[in-house]
N, CA, C and O of each residue as an XYZ file, in Angstrom:
312
protein
N       0.846     -1.169      0.000
C       0.000      0.000      0.000
C       0.897      1.240      0.000
O       1.890      1.299      0.724
N       0.541      2.204     -0.803
C       1.291      3.447     -0.883
C       1.063      4.292      0.369
O       0.014      4.196      1.007
N       2.020      5.095      0.706
C       1.938      5.909      1.923
C       0.775      6.886      1.848
O       0.044      7.050      2.824
N       0.596      7.535      0.705
C      -0.496      8.506      0.576
C      -1.861      7.829      0.698
O      -2.781      8.396      1.288
N      -1.999      6.628      0.149
C      -3.255      5.879      0.281
C      -3.492      5.489      1.733
O      -4.622      5.549      2.217
N      -2.439      5.093      2.425
C      -2.558      4.718      3.830
C      -2.990      5.918      4.671
O      -3.860      5.785      5.532
N      -2.395      7.082      4.433
C      -2.797      8.284      5.158
C      -4.255      8.623      4.885
O      -4.999      8.979      5.800
N      -4.660      8.512      3.630
C      -6.052      8.813      3.270
C      -7.018      7.835      3.919
O      -8.136      8.215      4.268
N      -6.608      6.585      4.086
C      -7.498      5.597      4.702
C      -7.735      5.890      6.185
O      -8.718      5.420      6.758
N      -6.839      6.667      6.812
C      -7.009      7.070      8.210
C      -7.524      8.503      8.332
O      -7.352      9.138      9.372
N      -8.144      9.006      7.289
C      -8.766     10.337      7.250
C      -7.774     11.489      7.372
O      -8.141     12.571      7.830
N      -6.530     11.274      6.971
C      -5.573     12.367      6.841
C      -5.583     12.813      5.384
O      -5.886     12.005      4.507
N      -5.261     14.071      5.100
C      -5.233     14.514      3.701
C      -3.981     13.987      2.992
O      -2.999     14.713      2.834
N      -4.022     12.741      2.574
C      -2.865     12.069      1.999
C      -2.304     12.732      0.765
O      -1.102     12.644      0.513
N      -3.155     13.404     -0.025
C      -2.677     14.053     -1.241
C      -2.011     15.391     -0.955
O      -1.284     15.906     -1.805
N      -2.241     15.961      0.217
C      -1.726     17.291      0.528
C      -0.533     17.283      1.479
O       0.202     18.268      1.548
N      -0.328     16.198      2.207
C       0.744     16.140      3.207
C       2.095     15.976      2.510
O       2.255     15.086      1.674
N       3.067     16.828      2.848
C       4.392     16.665      2.239
C       5.101     15.432      2.806
O       5.058     15.175      4.009
N       5.746     14.684      1.926
C       6.513     13.504      2.338
C       7.966     13.754      1.962
O       8.285     13.997      0.798
N       8.837     13.693      2.950
C      10.262     13.962      2.760
C      11.027     12.669      3.023
O      10.910     12.080      4.097
N      11.806     12.233      2.041
C      12.633     11.044      2.209
C      14.019     11.456      2.671
O      14.576     12.439      2.180
N      14.578     10.706      3.617
C      15.912     11.025      4.083
C      16.411     10.027      5.107
O      15.721      9.070      5.457
N      17.617     10.266      5.576
C      18.251      9.378      6.539
C      18.940     10.202      7.622
O      19.877     10.949      7.340
N      18.474     10.063      8.857
C      19.119     10.748      9.976
C      20.515     10.175     10.217
O      21.418     10.898     10.639
N      20.693      8.886      9.951
C      22.003      8.261     10.136
C      23.031      8.885      9.198
O      24.149      9.188      9.613
N      22.654      9.079      7.927
C      23.579      9.714      6.983
C      23.830     11.171      7.360
O      24.931     11.681      7.154
N      22.825     11.842      7.908
C      23.015     13.226      8.351
C      23.991     13.277      9.522
O      24.842     14.165      9.575
N      23.880     12.341     10.458
C      24.779     12.311     11.620
C      26.213     11.959     11.213
O      27.174     12.524     11.735
N      26.342     11.016     10.272
C      27.671     10.573      9.855
C      28.300     11.491      8.814
O      29.498     11.388      8.549
N      27.512     12.389      8.217
C      28.028     13.284      7.193
C      28.261     12.611      5.858
O      29.038     13.107      5.042
N      27.596     11.482      5.620
C      27.721     10.780      4.345
C      26.457     10.987      3.526
O      25.380     11.197      4.083
N      26.582     10.930      2.232
C      25.473     11.093      1.286
C      24.603     12.296      1.663
O      23.459     12.119      2.083
N      25.123     13.500      1.519
C      24.388     14.691      1.969
C      23.042     14.889      1.282
O      22.168     15.555      1.837
N      22.853     14.326      0.085
C      21.562     14.508     -0.598
C      20.413     13.820      0.132
O      19.275     14.284      0.054
N      20.686     12.720      0.842
C      19.627     12.090      1.640
C      19.863     12.278      3.137
O      19.063     11.836      3.961
N      20.957     12.931      3.476
C      21.269     13.191      4.879
C      20.934     14.611      5.270
O      19.795     14.917      5.621
N      21.928     15.479      5.210
C      21.765     16.865      5.661
C      20.700     17.616      4.873
O      19.890     18.340      5.453
N      20.698     17.448      3.561
C      19.742     18.185      2.725
C      18.302     17.762      3.006
O      17.394     18.593      2.973
N      18.087     16.473      3.283
C      16.724     16.022      3.576
C      16.256     16.523      4.941
O      15.068     16.783      5.129
N      17.180     16.660      5.895
C      16.813     17.217      7.203
C      16.412     18.683      7.045
O      15.436     19.128      7.648
N      17.161     19.431      6.238
C      16.807     20.826      5.969
C      15.453     20.921      5.272
O      14.649     21.798      5.586
N      15.201     20.012      4.320
C      13.911     20.001      3.624
C      12.781     19.646      4.584
O      11.684     20.196      4.479
N      13.038     18.734      5.517
C      12.033     18.355      6.509
C      11.687     19.536      7.413
O      10.513     19.787      7.684
N      12.692     20.251      7.874
C      12.447     21.416      8.734
C      11.657     22.476      7.981
O      10.739     23.078      8.539
N      12.007     22.710      6.715
C      11.281     23.696      5.911
C       9.833     23.268      5.704
O       8.929     24.101      5.765
N       9.599     21.968      5.457
C       8.235     21.475      5.257
C       7.415     21.580      6.536
O       6.238     21.936      6.486
N       8.017     21.279      7.672
C       7.305     21.391      8.953
C       6.957     22.848      9.234
O       5.844     23.150      9.663
N       7.911     23.755      8.994
C       7.659     25.182      9.213
C       6.540     25.698      8.316
O       5.757     26.555      8.725
N       6.466     25.179      7.098
C       5.448     25.644      6.151
C       4.090     24.990      6.398
O       3.060     25.655      6.292
N       4.075     23.710      6.723
C       2.822     22.955      6.793
C       2.110     23.095      8.136
O       0.882     23.175      8.172
N       2.858     23.125      9.241
C       2.251     23.185     10.573
C       2.199     24.643     11.018
O       3.245     25.277     11.156
N       1.007     25.184     11.242
C       0.910     26.594     11.640
C       1.385     26.801     13.082
O       1.266     25.916     13.929
N       1.918     27.978     13.328
C       2.328     28.346     14.681
C       1.078     28.641     15.499
O       0.245     29.436     15.064
N       0.921     28.028     16.667
C      -0.293     28.263     17.456
C      -0.357     29.698     17.975
O       0.663     30.320     18.273
N      -1.572     30.195     18.071
C      -1.772     31.542     18.617
C      -1.544     31.501     20.121
O      -2.074     30.636     20.819
N      -0.762     32.430     20.601
C      -0.444     32.474     22.026
C      -0.845     33.826     22.596
O      -0.658     34.867     21.966
N      -1.394     33.787     23.789
C      -1.788     35.022     24.465
C      -0.593     35.539     25.252
O      -0.417     35.194     26.420
N       0.225     36.364     24.614
C       1.440     36.856     25.264
C       1.158     38.022     26.210
O       2.026     38.403     26.995
N      -0.044     38.591     26.143
C      -0.382     39.713     27.011
C      -1.062     39.272     28.302
O      -1.458     40.110     29.112
N      -1.200     37.965     28.499
C      -1.834     37.431     29.700
C      -0.799     36.690     30.541
O       0.274     36.355     30.040
N      -1.108     36.428     31.823
C      -0.153     35.713     32.682
C       0.117     34.296     32.171
O      -0.744     33.661     31.561
N       1.318     33.828     32.433
C       1.714     32.478     32.051
C       1.000     31.460     32.932
O       1.011     31.584     34.157
N       0.385     30.465     32.325
C      -0.279     29.390     33.063
C       0.376     28.071     32.689
O       0.502     27.741     31.509
N       0.793     27.316     33.705
C       1.398     26.017     33.462
C       0.584     24.965     34.197
O       0.393     25.076     35.409
N       0.098     23.944     33.492
C      -0.686     22.913     34.171
C       0.190     22.065     35.095
O       1.347     21.785     34.781
N      -0.368     21.664     36.228
C       0.322     20.808     37.189
C      -0.296     19.424     37.089
O      -1.494     19.253     37.317
N       0.517     18.441     36.748
C       0.012     17.090     36.555
C      -0.069     16.308     37.857
O      -1.003     15.532     38.058
N       0.901     16.504     38.742
C       0.928     15.718     39.969
C       1.601     16.530     41.075
O       2.395     17.429     40.798
N       1.282     16.210     42.314
C       1.831     16.897     43.480
C       2.416     15.844     44.407
O       1.802     14.804     44.645
N       3.617     16.121     44.933
C       4.279     15.197     45.844
C       4.545     15.897     47.169
O       4.981     17.048     47.191
N       4.284     15.211     48.265
C       4.599     15.734     49.596
C       5.851     15.036     50.098
O       5.870     13.817     50.270
N       6.898     15.823     50.332
C       8.169     15.288     50.804
C       8.365     15.780     52.232
O       8.389     16.986     52.480
N       8.505     14.845     53.170
C       8.655     15.239     54.572
C       9.948     16.030     54.749
O      11.006     15.645     54.251
N       9.837     17.131     55.463
C      10.985     17.989     55.685
C      11.178     19.032     54.601
O      11.916     19.996     54.803
N      10.531     18.862     53.452
C      10.686     19.800     52.341
C       9.379     20.493     51.981
O       9.397     21.619     51.484
N       8.256     19.846     52.220
C       6.962     20.419     51.861
C       6.390     19.770     50.613
O       6.757     18.657     50.238
N       5.508     20.479     50.003
C       4.846     19.962     48.807
C       5.529     20.505     47.564
O       5.744     21.712     47.446
N       5.865     19.637     46.657
C       6.494     20.035     45.390
C       5.690     19.510     44.225
O       6.054     19.737     43.071
């Protein structure tokens, strides 16, 4: 099964999603730059273009969710 068909079968826009071929191993080793370093640069460019930057409320106070709380004797709650 082709990758684009597989993406479409899971309700992703298979015809519109950019697919970048490359090798992180070749990028790390500095061999075959056309599938190593150049493909990593192409991947970063595609991610920057395809995935929008989320809107952030920079004029409001910073809120960070707390997932869990631990009580440590002698130290308090962290």
